[in-house]
PASEBA-1860 file (N, C-alpha, C; in nm, 3 decimals):
! residues 302
1> MFRIHWGG> -1.530/1.797/10.539/-1.555/1.729/10.667/-1.608/1.589/10.641 ~ -1.551/1.492/10.712/-1.597/1.355/10.694/-1.615/1.293/10.833 ~ -1.734/1.236/10.856/-1.765/1.182/10.988/-1.841/1.052/10.972 ~ -1.803/0.950/11.049/-1.874/0.823/11.052/-1.923/0.799/11.193 ~ -2.051/0.764/11.205/-2.110/0.742/11.337/-2.200/0.620/11.332 ~ -2.176/0.527/11.424/-2.266/0.412/11.436/-2.363/0.442/11.548 ~ -2.491/0.450/11.517/-2.590/0.487/11.616/-2.681/0.372/11.652 ~ -2.760/0.391/11.758/-2.853/0.290/11.804/-2.995/0.322/11.768
9> EWQHDFAN> -3.017/0.414/11.677/-3.152/0.453/11.642/-3.217/0.346/11.556 ~ -3.337/0.306/11.589/-3.410/0.206/11.513/-3.499/0.275/11.412 ~ -3.522/0.210/11.303/-3.612/0.265/11.202/-3.752/0.284/11.260 ~ -3.794/0.193/11.346/-3.926/0.206/11.408/-3.931/0.326/11.501 ~ -3.822/0.352/11.575/-3.816/0.472/11.658/-3.831/0.596/11.573 ~ -3.767/0.597/11.457/-3.775/0.713/11.368/-3.919/0.740/11.328 ~ -3.993/0.633/11.297/-4.134/0.650/11.259/-4.215/0.706/11.374 ~ -4.191/0.655/11.496/-4.263/0.705/11.612/-4.227/0.850/11.643
17> LTLGGGNL> -4.098/0.882/11.631/-4.057/1.019/11.657/-4.111/1.115/11.552 ~ -4.116/1.067/11.427/-4.174/1.150/11.321/-4.320/1.181/11.349 ~ -4.393/1.079/11.395/-4.533/1.100/11.431/-4.545/1.199/11.546 ~ -4.454/1.184/11.645/-4.454/1.279/11.756/-4.426/1.421/11.709 ~ -4.332/1.434/11.614/-4.306/1.566/11.557/-4.425/1.622/11.483 ~ -4.498/1.534/11.413/-4.620/1.578/11.345/-4.724/1.628/11.443 ~ -4.737/1.559/11.558/-4.832/1.604/11.660/-4.792/1.741/11.716 ~ -4.661/1.761/11.730/-4.614/1.892/11.778/-4.650/2.002/11.679
25> LILLLGLK> -4.637/1.974/11.550/-4.674/2.073/11.449/-4.825/2.102/11.453 ~ -4.904/1.997/11.480/-5.049/2.018/11.491/-5.081/2.112/11.608 ~ -5.012/2.092/11.721/-5.034/2.179/11.837/-4.986/2.322/11.808 ~ -4.875/2.334/11.736/-4.829/2.468/11.698/-4.928/2.538/11.605 ~ -4.996/2.457/11.521/-5.099/2.513/11.435/-5.214/2.567/11.519 ~ -5.253/2.490/11.622/-5.358/2.538/11.711/-5.319/2.666/11.782 ~ -5.190/2.674/11.823/-5.142/2.796/11.887/-5.144/2.915/11.792 ~ -5.113/2.888/11.665/-5.112/2.997/11.567/-5.253/3.045/11.536
33> LQSLAGWQ> -5.349/2.951/11.532/-5.487/2.990/11.501/-5.548/3.076/11.612 ~ -5.503/3.054/11.736/-5.548/3.135/11.849/-5.700/3.139/11.859 ~ -5.762/3.022/11.842/-5.908/3.016/11.853/-5.946/2.887/11.923 ~ -6.066/2.888/11.985/-6.113/2.771/12.055/-6.131/2.653/11.959 ~ -6.190/2.680/11.841/-6.212/2.575/11.743/-6.078/2.518/11.694 ~ -5.979/2.606/11.678/-5.848/2.561/11.634/-5.782/2.468/11.734 ~ -5.794/2.502/11.864/-5.738/2.415/11.967/-5.813/2.282/11.973 ~ -5.944/2.287/11.959/-6.022/2.163/11.963/-5.984/2.070/11.848
41> ISFALVGL> -5.969/2.128/11.729/-5.929/2.046/11.613/-5.790/1.988/11.634 ~ -5.697/2.070/11.687/-5.560/2.024/11.709/-5.555/1.910/11.809 ~ -5.624/1.924/11.921/-5.625/1.817/12.022/-5.691/1.691/11.968 ~ -5.797/1.709/11.887/-5.865/1.592/11.830/-5.773/1.518/11.734 ~ -5.699/1.592/11.651/-5.607/1.528/11.556/-5.493/1.456/11.629 ~ -5.439/1.521/11.732/-5.333/1.457/11.811/-5.385/1.330/11.876 ~ -5.507/1.335/11.929/-5.565/1.218/11.993/-5.585/1.103/11.896 ~ -5.635/1.134/11.776/-5.662/1.029/11.677/-5.533/0.965/11.626
49> TSLWAWHA> -5.433/1.048/11.591/-5.307/0.991/11.540/-5.235/0.912/11.649 ~ -5.239/0.962/11.772/-5.174/0.890/11.882/-5.248/0.761/11.914 ~ -5.381/0.763/11.901/-5.459/0.642/11.925/-5.422/0.534/11.824 ~ -5.407/0.576/11.697/-5.367/0.480/11.593/-5.228/0.425/11.623 ~ -5.133/0.512/11.661/-4.997/0.468/11.690/-4.993/0.378/11.814 ~ -5.074/0.412/11.914/-5.082/0.327/12.034/-5.129/0.187/11.997 ~ -5.234/0.179/11.914/-5.287/0.048/11.874/-5.184/-0.031/11.794 ~ -5.112/0.036/11.703/-5.012/-0.033/11.621/-4.899/-0.089/11.707
57> NLKRYRTV> -4.849/-0.008/11.802/-4.741/-0.055/11.888/-4.789/-0.161/11.986 ~ -4.911/-0.146/12.039/-4.965/-0.247/12.130/-4.985/-0.380/12.057 ~ -5.032/-0.374/11.932/-5.051/-0.495/11.853/-4.919/-0.567/11.833 ~ -4.814/-0.494/11.804/-4.683/-0.556/11.785/-4.629/-0.611/11.918 ~ -4.651/-0.538/12.026/-4.607/-0.587/12.156/-4.674/-0.719/12.191 ~ -4.808/-0.725/12.176/-4.881/-0.846/12.209/-4.841/-0.962/12.116 ~ -4.818/-0.931/11.988/-4.780/-1.035/11.893/-4.646/-1.097/11.929 ~ -4.546/-1.011/11.956/-4.412/-1.061/11.990/-4.415/-1.134/12.124
65> ADTPTSRI> -4.488/-1.079/12.222/-4.490/-1.138/12.356/-4.566/-1.271/12.359 ~ -4.671/-1.284/12.278/-4.759/-1.401/12.288/-4.727/-1.513/12.190 ~ -4.649/-1.486/12.086/-4.619/-1.590/11.987/-4.501/-1.675/12.033 ~ -4.518/-1.806/12.046/-4.407/-1.890/12.090/-4.299/-1.900/11.982 ~ -4.175/-1.914/12.026/-4.064/-1.927/11.933/-4.057/-2.071/11.881 ~ -4.051/-2.086/11.751/-4.044/-2.218/11.688/-3.900/-2.255/11.654 ~ -3.871/-2.383/11.655/-3.745/-2.433/11.602/-3.763/-2.453/11.453 ~ -3.664/-2.415/11.375/-3.677/-2.419/11.230/-3.702/-2.562/11.181
73> ASAPQGYI> -3.634/-2.660/11.240/-3.646/-2.798/11.192/-3.788/-2.852/11.208 ~ -3.862/-2.801/11.305/-3.998/-2.851/11.330/-4.104/-2.741/11.317 ~ -4.068/-2.631/11.250/-4.160/-2.518/11.241/-4.283/-2.554/11.158 ~ -4.403/-2.524/11.206/-4.524/-2.553/11.128/-4.543/-2.451/11.017 ~ -4.629/-2.483/10.924/-4.667/-2.387/10.822/-4.758/-2.283/10.886 ~ -4.744/-2.159/10.841/-4.830/-2.053/10.895/-4.750/-1.947/10.969 ~ -4.816/-1.877/11.059/-4.756/-1.763/11.129/-4.666/-1.813/11.242 ~ -4.535/-1.783/11.233/-4.440/-1.832/11.333/-4.341/-1.723/11.370
81> EIVGRGQQ> -4.267/-1.751/11.477/-4.159/-1.665/11.525/-4.033/-1.750/11.536 ~ -3.922/-1.700/11.483/-3.795/-1.770/11.495/-3.685/-1.673/11.537 ~ -3.581/-1.726/11.599/-3.462/-1.648/11.637/-3.340/-1.732/11.602 ~ -3.247/-1.673/11.527/-3.126/-1.746/11.490/-3.018/-1.651/11.444 ~ -2.918/-1.706/11.381/-2.808/-1.627/11.327/-2.828/-1.602/11.179 ~ -2.803/-1.480/11.137/-2.818/-1.446/10.997/-2.712/-1.514/10.913 ~ -2.754/-1.569/10.798/-2.662/-1.638/10.707/-2.698/-1.605/10.563 ~ -2.596/-1.596/10.480/-2.620/-1.584/10.337/-2.646/-1.723/10.281
89> PPGASLVS> -2.745/-1.739/10.192/-2.765/-1.869/10.127/-2.641/-1.905/10.046 ~ -2.614/-2.035/10.026/-2.497/-2.078/9.949/-2.493/-2.012/9.811 ~ -2.381/-1.954/9.778/-2.363/-1.892/9.647/-2.416/-1.751/9.636 ~ -2.482/-1.700/9.742/-2.538/-1.565/9.738/-2.443/-1.466/9.804 ~ -2.448/-1.343/9.759/-2.367/-1.237/9.820/-2.436/-1.104/9.796 ~ -2.441/-1.021/9.900/-2.501/-0.889/9.891/-2.404/-0.790/9.954 ~ -2.379/-0.680/9.884/-2.285/-0.579/9.930/-2.358/-0.446/9.944 ~ -2.336/-0.378/10.055/-2.400/-0.247/10.075/-2.339/-0.145/9.980
97> PITGLPCL> -2.421/-0.062/9.915/-2.368/0.032/9.816/-2.285/0.145/9.878 ~ -2.310/0.179/10.002/-2.241/0.293/10.063/-2.103/0.254/10.115 ~ -2.096/0.147/10.194/-1.968/0.107/10.254/-1.896/-0.001/10.176 ~ -1.967/-0.072/10.089/-1.907/-0.181/10.014/-1.883/-0.305/10.096 ~ -1.949/-0.316/10.214/-1.930/-0.430/10.301/-2.040/-0.534/10.278 ~ -2.008/-0.663/10.297/-2.111/-0.766/10.281/-2.220/-0.753/10.388 ~ -2.344/-0.781/10.352/-2.455/-0.769/10.445/-2.569/-0.860/10.401 ~ -2.670/-0.873/10.487/-2.790/-0.949/10.455/-2.897/-0.860/10.394
105> WYRYLIEQ> -2.902/-0.735/10.441/-3.005/-0.638/10.398/-2.950/-0.499/10.418 ~ -2.993/-0.406/10.333/-2.952/-0.267/10.351/-3.063/-0.172/10.308 ~ -3.059/-0.055/10.365/-3.140/0.058/10.319/-3.052/0.182/10.331 ~ -3.048/0.263/10.226/-2.965/0.383/10.235/-3.042/0.506/10.185 ~ -2.994/0.619/10.232/-3.053/0.749/10.196/-2.939/0.847/10.171 ~ -2.942/0.911/10.056/-2.844/1.014/10.022/-2.917/1.148/10.016 ~ -2.862/1.248/10.088/-2.923/1.380/10.093/-2.819/1.487/10.060 ~ -2.869/1.599/10.011/-2.782/1.713/9.980/-2.830/1.834/10.057
113> KNDNRWEH> -2.733/1.908/10.113/-2.769/2.024/10.195/-2.782/2.148/10.108 ~ -2.900/2.208/10.113/-2.927/2.332/10.041/-2.994/2.430/10.137 ~ -2.928/2.543/10.161/-2.983/2.646/10.250/-3.018/2.589/10.387 ~ -2.922/2.515/10.445/-2.938/2.456/10.578/-3.049/2.351/10.586 ~ -3.093/2.299/10.473/-3.193/2.193/10.472/-3.139/2.074/10.394 ~ -3.163/1.953/10.448/-3.120/1.831/10.380/-3.232/1.785/10.287 ~ -3.202/1.777/10.158/-3.300/1.737/10.058/-3.267/1.599/10.002 ~ -3.370/1.522/9.979/-3.354/1.385/9.928/-3.291/1.384/9.789
121> VQSEVSHD> -3.191/1.299/9.772/-3.126/1.282/9.642/-3.151/1.143/9.587 ~ -3.129/1.042/9.671/-3.142/0.903/9.626/-3.163/0.813/9.747 ~ -3.239/0.706/9.728/-3.258/0.607/9.834/-3.289/0.472/9.771 ~ -3.261/0.367/9.844/-3.283/0.233/9.792/-3.291/0.133/9.908 ~ -3.369/0.028/9.888/-3.381/-0.080/9.985/-3.355/-0.211/9.912 ~ -3.275/-0.301/9.973/-3.247/-0.429/9.910/-3.367/-0.522/9.923 ~ -3.380/-0.615/9.829/-3.492/-0.710/9.827/-3.444/-0.856/9.827 ~ -3.315/-0.879/9.840/-3.261/-1.015/9.834/-3.305/-1.096/9.956
129> TFGVNDGS> -3.338/-1.221/9.934/-3.366/-1.310/10.046/-3.235/-1.345/10.118 ~ -3.245/-1.373/10.247/-3.129/-1.414/10.324/-3.170/-1.525/10.421 ~ -3.071/-1.595/10.476/-3.098/-1.710/10.560/-3.091/-1.678/10.708 ~ -3.163/-1.758/10.789/-3.153/-1.755/10.934/-3.138/-1.899/10.981 ~ -3.038/-1.923/11.066/-3.009/-2.058/11.114/-3.012/-2.057/11.267 ~ -3.095/-2.145/11.326/-3.105/-2.151/11.473/-3.038/-2.275/11.530 ~ -2.956/-2.343/11.450/-2.887/-2.463/11.495/-2.961/-2.590/11.460 ~ -3.094/-2.580/11.441/-3.170/-2.699/11.401/-3.194/-2.704/11.251
137> GQLLVDPD> -3.174/-2.593/11.185/-3.197/-2.584/11.041/-3.191/-2.440/10.995 ~ -3.210/-2.421/10.865/-3.205/-2.287/10.807/-3.327/-2.265/10.721 ~ -3.379/-2.144/10.723/-3.484/-2.105/10.629/-3.450/-1.969/10.572 ~ -3.519/-1.933/10.465/-3.495/-1.806/10.398/-3.599/-1.703/10.442 ~ -3.558/-1.578/10.440/-3.646/-1.465/10.474/-3.657/-1.375/10.352 ~ -3.779/-1.351/10.308/-3.806/-1.254/10.202/-3.841/-1.122/10.269 ~ -3.752/-1.020/10.267/-3.773/-0.898/10.346/-3.877/-0.803/10.289 ~ -3.930/-0.829/10.170/-4.027/-0.737/10.110/-4.149/-0.725/10.200
145> GAQIITSR> -4.184/-0.602/10.235/-4.300/-0.577/10.318/-4.274/-0.586/10.467 ~ -4.150/-0.618/10.507/-4.119/-0.634/10.649/-4.090/-0.499/10.715 ~ -4.123/-0.490/10.844/-4.077/-0.380/10.926/-3.939/-0.419/10.978 ~ -3.835/-0.355/10.923/-3.698/-0.388/10.961/-3.656/-0.299/11.078 ~ -3.615/-0.362/11.186/-3.567/-0.290/11.304/-3.421/-0.326/11.323 ~ -3.333/-0.228/11.308/-3.190/-0.255/11.318/-3.119/-0.144/11.393 ~ -3.021/-0.181/11.473/-2.939/-0.083/11.543/-2.817/-0.044/11.462 ~ -2.799/-0.106/11.347/-2.681/-0.078/11.265/-2.711/0.035/11.167
153> KQVSILGN> -2.674/0.153/11.210/-2.695/0.273/11.128/-2.562/0.347/11.115 ~ -2.527/0.378/10.993/-2.403/0.452/10.967/-2.435/0.581/10.894 ~ -2.380/0.691/10.944/-2.399/0.822/10.882/-2.262/0.878/10.844 ~ -2.247/0.922/10.720/-2.123/0.986/10.678/-2.158/1.117/10.607 ~ -2.081/1.221/10.638/-2.102/1.353/10.577/-1.972/1.396/10.511 ~ -1.981/1.430/10.384/-1.867/1.479/10.308/-1.912/1.602/10.230 ~ -1.867/1.717/10.275/-1.912/1.841/10.212/-2.060/1.863/10.239 ~ -2.136/1.881/10.134/-2.281/1.903/10.150/-2.362/1.777/10.119
161> IRKTEWTL> -2.296/1.661/10.122/-2.364/1.534/10.096/-2.365/1.450/10.224 ~ -2.483/1.403/10.261/-2.496/1.315/10.377/-2.550/1.180/10.331 ~ -2.482/1.073/10.373/-2.523/0.938/10.339/-2.556/0.863/10.469 ~ -2.674/0.803/10.471/-2.718/0.726/10.587/-2.752/0.585/10.540 ~ -2.703/0.487/10.613/-2.724/0.348/10.574/-2.760/0.264/10.696 ~ -2.862/0.179/10.679/-2.904/0.083/10.780/-2.877/-0.056/10.724 ~ -2.824/-0.148/10.805/-2.791/-0.281/10.756/-2.825/-0.389/10.858 ~ -2.839/-0.510/10.807/-2.834/-0.633/10.885/-2.715/-0.711/10.833
169> IEGETIYV> -2.635/-0.769/10.922/-2.514/-0.836/10.876/-2.515/-0.984/10.915 ~ -2.434/-1.060/10.845/-2.425/-1.204/10.868/-2.364/-1.232/11.005 ~ -2.417/-1.333/11.073/-2.363/-1.375/11.201/-2.430/-1.314/11.322 ~ -2.506/-1.205/11.306/-2.571/-1.146/11.422/-2.706/-1.212/11.447 ~ -2.759/-1.192/11.566/-2.889/-1.248/11.602/-2.998/-1.181/11.521 ~ -3.082/-1.263/11.458/-3.192/-1.212/11.376/-3.323/-1.269/11.430 ~ -3.415/-1.180/11.460/-3.550/-1.218/11.502/-3.644/-1.198/11.384 ~ -3.730/-1.297/11.358/-3.826/-1.287/11.248/-3.961/-1.340/11.294
177> IGEHVTLG> -4.068/-1.266/11.264/-4.203/-1.317/11.283/-4.280/-1.288/11.155 ~ -4.340/-1.392/11.097/-4.409/-1.378/10.969/-4.471/-1.511/10.929 ~ -4.507/-1.522/10.802/-4.573/-1.643/10.752/-4.471/-1.740/10.696 ~ -4.470/-1.861/10.751/-4.379/-1.966/10.705/-4.449/-2.052/10.600 ~ -4.387/-2.062/10.484/-4.440/-2.147/10.377/-4.326/-2.232/10.323 ~ -4.361/-2.349/10.271/-4.263/-2.435/10.204/-4.298/-2.440/10.056 ~ -4.206/-2.392/9.974/-4.227/-2.388/9.830/-4.161/-2.510/9.767 ~ -4.235/-2.579/9.681/-4.181/-2.698/9.618/-4.188/-2.817/9.712
185> GSNAVLSK> -4.117/-2.924/9.679/-4.120/-3.044/9.761/-4.260/-3.104/9.767 ~ -4.295/-3.160/9.880/-4.426/-3.224/9.896/-4.540/-3.124/9.890 ~ -4.507/-2.995/9.912/-4.611/-2.891/9.907/-4.621/-2.823/9.771 ~ -4.548/-2.871/9.673/-4.549/-2.808/9.541/-4.689/-2.811/9.480 ~ -4.730/-2.697/9.426/-4.860/-2.688/9.358/-4.837/-2.720/9.210 ~ -4.887/-2.835/9.168/-4.862/-2.883/9.032/-4.995/-2.906/8.961 ~ -4.996/-2.881/8.832/-5.116/-2.904/8.750/-5.081/-3.004/8.641 ~ -5.138/-3.125/8.651/-5.106/-3.227/8.553/-5.160/-3.189/8.415
193> STDLSTLL> -5.280/-3.133/8.410/-5.339/-3.098/8.280/-5.256/-2.992/8.209 ~ -5.209/-2.891/8.285/-5.127/-2.786/8.224/-4.993/-2.841/8.177 ~ -4.928/-2.919/8.262/-4.797/-2.973/8.225/-4.809/-3.074/8.111 ~ -4.920/-3.150/8.107/-4.941/-3.245/7.998/-4.959/-3.172/7.866 ~ -5.038/-3.065/7.867/-5.058/-2.986/7.745/-4.928/-2.924/7.696 ~ -4.847/-2.875/7.792/-4.719/-2.814/7.756/-4.625/-2.917/7.693 ~ -4.620/-3.035/7.753/-4.531/-3.139/7.700/-4.575/-3.184/7.560 ~ -4.705/-3.204/7.540/-4.754/-3.245/7.408/-4.728/-3.137/7.303
201> AEWKADKT> -4.741/-3.011/7.343/-4.713/-2.902/7.249/-4.565/-2.903/7.208 ~ -4.476/-2.935/7.304/-4.334/-2.944/7.271/-4.309/-3.060/7.175 ~ -4.375/-3.171/7.196/-4.356/-3.285/7.106/-4.409/-3.253/6.966 ~ -4.522/-3.184/6.958/-4.578/-3.147/6.827/-4.484/-3.055/6.751 ~ -4.415/-2.968/6.823/-4.327/-2.871/6.758/-4.208/-2.940/6.690 ~ -4.170/-3.058/6.738/-4.060/-3.133/6.678/-4.120/-3.257/6.608 ~ -4.174/-3.234/6.489/-4.249/-3.340/6.420/-4.160/-3.459/6.384 ~ -4.034/-3.433/6.351/-3.944/-3.543/6.313/-3.929/-3.642/6.427
209> RLLARFDT> -3.904/-3.593/6.545/-3.888/-3.680/6.662/-4.020/-3.745/6.700 ~ -4.130/-3.671/6.680/-4.262/-3.726/6.711/-4.292/-3.846/6.622 ~ -4.264/-3.833/6.492/-4.288/-3.943/6.398/-4.196/-4.062/6.428 ~ -4.071/-4.030/6.459/-3.976/-4.139/6.486/-4.017/-4.219/6.609 ~ -4.082/-4.154/6.700/-4.117/-4.222/6.825/-4.253/-4.290/6.821 ~ -4.352/-4.230/6.751/-4.489/-4.282/6.762/-4.552/-4.325/6.629 ~ -4.486/-4.298/6.514/-4.542/-4.341/6.384/-4.504/-4.488/6.360 ~ -4.581/-4.575/6.421/-4.547/-4.719/6.417/-4.563/-4.780/6.278
217> NRDGEISL> -4.659/-4.731/6.196/-4.677/-4.789/6.063/-4.596/-4.717/5.957 ~ -4.521/-4.619/5.994/-4.428/-4.545/5.906/-4.497/-4.488/5.783 ~ -4.617/-4.429/5.800/-4.684/-4.367/5.686/-4.663/-4.216/5.684 ~ -4.580/-4.165/5.773/-4.549/-4.022/5.776/-4.654/-3.938/5.845 ~ -4.754/-4.000/5.907/-4.859/-3.927/5.979/-4.883/-3.993/6.114 ~ -4.937/-3.913/6.207/-4.974/-3.965/6.338/-5.124/-3.990/6.339 ~ -5.162/-4.118/6.346/-5.304/-4.154/6.348/-5.362/-4.128/6.487 ~ -5.496/-4.145/6.497/-5.561/-4.125/6.627/-5.508/-4.225/6.730
225> DEWERARH> -5.491/-4.350/6.690/-5.439/-4.449/6.783/-5.297/-4.416/6.827 ~ -5.216/-4.371/6.729/-5.078/-4.335/6.762/-5.074/-4.211/6.854 ~ -5.166/-4.117/6.831/-5.171/-3.997/6.916/-5.215/-4.032/7.059 ~ -5.308/-4.127/7.071/-5.350/-4.170/7.204/-5.233/-4.235/7.278 ~ -5.151/-4.309/7.206/-5.031/-4.368/7.267/-4.935/-4.259/7.311 ~ -4.922/-4.155/7.228/-4.835/-4.043/7.265/-4.886/-3.973/7.392 ~ -5.018/-3.954/7.400/-5.077/-3.892/7.519/-5.052/-3.978/7.643 ~ -5.063/-4.110/7.627/-5.039/-4.200/7.739/-4.894/-4.192/7.786
233> EASIEVDR> -4.800/-4.190/7.691/-4.659/-4.180/7.727/-4.629/-4.044/7.793 ~ -4.692/-3.939/7.743/-4.671/-3.806/7.801/-4.726/-3.801/7.943 ~ -4.842/-3.865/7.966/-4.901/-3.868/8.099/-4.809/-3.938/8.198 ~ -4.748/-4.050/8.154/-4.655/-4.122/8.240/-4.532/-4.035/8.272 ~ -4.483/-3.963/8.172/-4.366/-3.878/8.191/-4.396/-3.763/8.287 ~ -4.515/-3.702/8.275/-4.553/-3.594/8.366/-4.566/-3.646/8.508 ~ -4.628/-3.763/8.525/-4.641/-3.822/8.659/-4.504/-3.848/8.721 ~ -4.412/-3.896/8.640/-4.277/-3.924/8.691/-4.207/-3.794/8.732
241> THLDIRLQ> -4.222/-3.690/8.651/-4.161/-3.560/8.684/-4.220/-3.502/8.812 ~ -4.352/-3.511/8.827/-4.418/-3.459/8.947/-4.372/-3.536/9.071 ~ -4.354/-3.666/9.058/-4.308/-3.745/9.171/-4.167/-3.703/9.212 ~ -4.081/-3.679/9.113/-3.944/-3.635/9.144/-3.945/-3.502/9.218 ~ -4.032/-3.411/9.174/-4.042/-3.280/9.238/-4.087/-3.294/9.383 ~ -4.187/-3.376/9.407/-4.241/-3.391/9.542/-4.144/-3.463/9.636 ~ -4.055/-3.543/9.582/-3.958/-3.612/9.665/-3.839/-3.524/9.702 ~ -3.825/-3.411/9.635/-3.716/-3.319/9.666/-3.750/-3.236/9.790
249> DGIHLIRQ> -3.646/-3.184/9.856/-3.667/-3.093/9.968/-3.722/-2.961/9.917 ~ -3.824/-2.909/9.984/-3.879/-2.780/9.947/-3.796/-2.665/10.002 ~ -3.829/-2.545/9.959/-3.763/-2.423/10.007/-3.848/-2.366/10.120 ~ -3.790/-2.357/10.239/-3.861/-2.303/10.355/-3.840/-2.151/10.360 ~ -3.949/-2.077/10.363/-3.943/-1.932/10.347/-4.038/-1.864/10.445 ~ -3.992/-1.752/10.504/-4.080/-1.664/10.581/-4.101/-1.539/10.499 ~ -4.228/-1.501/10.482/-4.262/-1.386/10.400/-4.371/-1.303/10.467 ~ -4.411/-1.197/10.399/-4.514/-1.109/10.454/-4.646/-1.185/10.468
257> PRHGRPFI> -4.705/-1.183/10.588/-4.831/-1.255/10.608/-4.948/-1.187/10.538 ~ -5.050/-1.265/10.516/-5.174/-1.209/10.464/-5.255/-1.153/10.580 ~ -5.359/-1.078/10.547/-5.455/-1.024/10.645/-5.391/-0.924/10.741 ~ -5.281/-0.862/10.701/-5.227/-0.750/10.778/-5.158/-0.784/10.908 ~ -5.123/-0.909/10.932/-5.053/-0.943/11.055/-4.910/-0.889/11.051 ~ -4.852/-0.852/11.167/-4.718/-0.793/11.168/-4.613/-0.884/11.105 ~ -4.525/-0.824/11.028/-4.410/-0.893/10.969/-4.288/-0.814/11.013 ~ -4.213/-0.869/11.108/-4.105/-0.796/11.173/-3.974/-0.873/11.157
265> VANRKIDA> -3.869/-0.803/11.118/-3.734/-0.857/11.113/-3.646/-0.762/11.193 ~ -3.572/-0.815/11.290/-3.492/-0.728/11.376/-3.364/-0.798/11.418 ~ -3.260/-0.718/11.444/-3.138/-0.774/11.501/-3.141/-0.752/11.653 ~ -3.252/-0.796/11.714/-3.273/-0.782/11.858/-3.330/-0.911/11.915 ~ -3.309/-0.932/12.044/-3.369/-1.046/12.111/-3.513/-1.013/12.149 ~ -3.588/-1.116/12.186/-3.731/-1.101/12.207/-3.762/-1.005/12.321 ~ -3.689/-1.017/12.434/-3.719/-0.931/12.548/-3.694/-0.784/12.515 ~ -3.592/-0.756/12.433/-3.564/-0.618/12.392/-3.676/-0.565/12.303
273> LTRHFRLW> -3.728/-0.650/12.215/-3.836/-0.606/12.127/-3.964/-0.578/12.205 ~ -3.997/-0.665/12.301/-4.119/-0.642/12.379/-4.109/-0.513/12.459 ~ -3.992/-0.486/12.518/-3.974/-0.359/12.590/-3.988/-0.240/12.497 ~ -3.935/-0.256/12.377/-3.938/-0.150/12.276/-4.082/-0.112/12.239 ~ -4.161/-0.212/12.201/-4.299/-0.183/12.160/-4.385/-0.140/12.278 ~ -4.360/-0.197/12.397/-4.437/-0.158/12.514/-4.411/-0.012/12.550 ~ -4.284/0.030/12.543/-4.250/0.169/12.573/-4.323/0.265/12.481 ~ -4.318/0.235/12.350/-4.383/0.326/12.256/-4.535/0.323/12.269
281> SWVHLTLV> -4.593/0.211/12.307/-4.738/0.208/12.328/-4.776/0.297/12.445 ~ -4.694/0.298/12.552/-4.722/0.385/12.666/-4.703/0.532/12.628 ~ -4.602/0.561/12.548/-4.580/0.700/12.505/-4.702/0.753/12.430 ~ -4.752/0.674/12.336/-4.866/0.721/12.256/-4.995/0.721/12.337 ~ -5.009/0.628/12.431/-5.127/0.631/12.518/-5.126/0.757/12.605 ~ -5.009/0.796/12.650/-4.998/0.920/12.727/-5.041/1.040/12.644 ~ -5.003/1.040/12.515/-5.044/1.149/12.427/-5.195/1.149/12.404 ~ -5.255/1.030/12.395/-5.401/1.021/12.382/-5.469/1.082/12.503
289> LGALLGLT> -5.422/1.043/12.623/-5.481/1.098/12.746/-5.459/1.248/12.756 ~ -5.340/1.293/12.714/-5.314/1.437/12.714/-5.408/1.512/12.621 ~ -5.434/1.452/12.503/-5.526/1.517/12.409/-5.668/1.521/12.465 ~ -5.710/1.415/12.534/-5.843/1.414/12.595/-5.853/1.519/12.705 ~ -5.747/1.533/12.785/-5.747/1.636/12.888/-5.753/1.776/12.826 ~ -5.681/1.791/12.713/-5.686/1.921/12.645/-5.824/1.953/12.593 ~ -5.893/1.854/12.536/-6.030/1.878/12.488/-6.124/1.909/12.604 ~ -6.105/1.835/12.715/-6.189/1.862/12.833/-6.168/2.003/12.885
297> FMQRFV> -6.041/2.045/12.887/-6.010/2.180/12.933/-6.072/2.286/12.841 ~ -6.067/2.258/12.710/-6.125/2.352/12.614/-6.277/2.364/12.629 ~ -6.341/2.258/12.676/-6.487/2.261/12.691/-6.531/2.364/12.794 ~ -6.442/2.396/12.886/-6.478/2.494/12.989/-6.495/2.633/12.931 ~ -6.439/2.653/12.812/-6.449/2.786/12.751/-6.567/2.797/12.657 ~ -6.640/2.686/12.640/-6.754/2.687/12.547/-6.874/2.750/12.617
END
């Protein structure tokens, strides 16, 4: 049997549903224990896990809703939100292992069916950077550490093997919120002392060229005065190299922010994302209130 299905399930939905399934198991445990203490513990655990999930979804909702969208050409350094079309950087190419199709990012899971249960066989997530272009410019996205939300999910079943793949593809709308940094260019972090020491060490390693260049009295040795001249020439060369680096265009990159701020990459528009996180925050808040009602009800039996 072979089946291909493109679904609309988001990875974030899967995490929320998994948590909901875990809460159901906790309640079933309370039912199995058949004791007042067991029910109280079950409701307390459901309340705590749902409270955490409510806070996480609410935080993402407020972040997406409140952060203004920046244009890439004028984007400031720091925490920003951009929306554009996904693009591969020049000369780069990434192919999904399952379908063999070009993509910007992929995650796949291979499972094997044993006794009516699907068991993990292999999984992998791509780490290649990819581009986003909003018409004013392009920047790169480093997906490591990002919460990837994608509607592109493909499932294929052949015999007792199931393959599931999630992808982002070139040309579709890509939403990104994270830390914008410019690497190199005017923002390049350079150390003159380190680079000067490295350059002098390279010159020392090639004594023939060093003597030919700085042994002015031709005695076969580098005197203190000659060495000071070599240091001066090396300093000028390092300064010139640093100036060339700073005059070049830097690499504009969005990466995982520090201090735990949300890092989200999605093939969705902003209004769809805000509805998504708001819905899940209400779902988990409802579970919190339900757990509190359950604990209150249990108190009547104490």
